[in-house]
N, C-alpha and C positions, 0 to 999 in steps of 0.2 A: 585611620588606615592610610597606608601609602597609596599613591596613584595606581601602582600595579595591583595592589590588593583590591582596591575599589573596582578596577577593571575586571579582574578575575571573578570577584564576587558577583558582579553584574552578569557576566557570561554564564555563570553557574545558575543564577536565578532565571535567566531567559531560557536556558535549556530545561530547567526544572519545570517551568510553566508548559513548555512544549510536551514534555513527557507526560505531565498531568492530563493535558487535553487529549493526547493520543490514547491514554488509558481509558478516559471516558468514552471516546469515540469507539474504541474496540468493544467495550462492555455493552454499550447501548446499541450494538448491531446484533440482534438475535440470530441472524443467519450465519454468523461466524461460529465455527465449531470450537475454536480455541480462545474464546473471549475471556474466560476466567484466567487462563495462563497469561494472556496478553495484558489484561488489566493489572494483574499482580506484578508482572515484570515492569511495566511502565510506571506504576504507582510507587514501587520501591525505588526506582531510578529517580523519580521526581522528588521523593523525600530525601534521598541521599544527596542530591545536588543542592536542595534547599538548606539542609543542615550543614553542609560543608561551607556554603556561603555565609551562614551565620557563625560558624566556627572561625572563619577568616576574620569576620567583623569583630568578634570578641577576643580572639587569642592570636591573630596573625596568620599569615600564609603558611608558615612552617608547621602549624598545628594540624593541618589536614594530611600530613605525611607521617608515616611510621618513623620513629627515631632511628631504628636499626636498618631502615631501607628507605632512603629519601626519594627513591624513584617510584614508590608505591603509596597511593593515598589510602587512608583508613577506610574500613568497611562501613556499610550502613549501620550495622549493629554497634560498632564503636562510636560512630557519630551520634547515634541515639543516646548512648550512655553519657557522652560528653555534654549534650545539651539538656537532656531530660534525666537529671541525676537521681530523681526519686523512682526507685524500681517498683513502687506501688501505684505510680501515676497511670490512670486508665488509658490515656493516650499512648504512653509507652508500651503498655501491655497489648494494646490494639496493634501497634506496629510490629511487635515481636511475634504475634500470632500470624500476621500476614507474611512476615519473613519466613516463618515455618512452612506456610503453604507454598511460597515461592520455591523453597528448597524441595518440597514434595513434588511440585509440578515438573521438575526436571526428570522425574522417574515415571510417574503415572498419575493421572487425574481424571475424574469423571465429571459429567455435567452436574451431578448432585452437589459437588463442592460449591458451585455457585449459589445453591439454595442454602447450604449450611452457613456459608460465610457472608451472605448478603447483608445481615445487620452490621457486621464488622466493616465490610467494604463501604457501606453508606456512612458510617461514622468516620472512617479514614478520609473520605472525600471532604467532609465538612471540617475535619481537623486540619487538613492541608490548607483549605481556604483560610481558616482562621489564623494559622501560623504564618502563612505567606503575608497576610496583612499585618500581623504583629511584627514580624521580622523585617519586612521590606516595604510596608505600606502599599502593597499591591493587592487589588481585589481581582482575583482571577475571573470572577463573574462578569467583569466589564468586557471581556473579550469573547465570552460564550453566553448563550442563553441561560437564564436562571434554572429553567427546567432540566437543563442538561446535567445539573448537579444532582438530580434525583435519578438514581440508577434504575434501569429497566430490568426487572427481575422476572424470570420464568418460575412461577410458583407451581410446582407439580406435587404429585403424591410422593411423600417421603416417609411413609409408614414402614415399620419393620418388615411387614409382609411384602410390600412392593419391592423393597430393596433385595430381600432374600430370593424373590422370584427372578429378578433381573440379573443378579451377579452371583458368582460362586460364593461359597460359605465364608472363605477367608476374607475376601474383599468386602462382602456384605457386613461382616462383623466389624471390620475396620471403619467403614463409613458410619455405621450406627454408633460405635464408640466415639468417633470424632464429633458427631452431631450431639451426643449426650454430654460430652466433656465441654463443648462450647456453650451449650445451653446452661450448664451449671456455672460456668465462668460469667456468662451474661447476667445470671441471677445474682451472683455474688457481687459483681461490680455495680450493677444497677446505675449505670452512668452513661450518658449519651456520647461521651468521648471514647468509650469502649465499643458500644454497639447501639444501633438504632433499629428498633423493630420495624419491619416493613409489612404492611397489610394491604391487601387488595380486595376491594368489594366490587361485586358485579351487580348492576341493577338493570332490570328489564323495564323499559318505559315505552310509552306510545310514540314518542317523537325521538 
């Protein structure tokens, strides 16, 4: 890489780490009402900057711009396809589902999406840590506590009945279908790069 390319790549990596940490901070604050939207926005930004830095490293600075518009950098979806060329890759599928949620959140989102997507979010966090180390030899856990990488999930009642009581029929149907579709994908993938099951156990003890 040229000196300018190395400088730009480093700037992108530094901003990527900041976006990643901000995403974790937002999600792990249960008092925030828009933590799902915030997490998805910052996590997508973190991945986009990381992948663009890697594209510069592999293909040069010009590769992060569209050929027919040199003033516009490529989208996250294009960056994903450039680096993760296997469309069956569980990591790529994980990112594509999170991008779908980001696009949904610009319209309307409910707290239940945090429950539905929690396994994908957790996988996304660990995937990012692994790829940041693979691409840049940087361990993001060095600047934040290890337990911060484990997302704080509000596990609530997400039965069909509870959703139908809480929301109108159209939205309830949409939420239930989204939950069922993701559950099927998780079963088919059966891979921690796509989703990581989150379980919470409560114990009553004397001390």
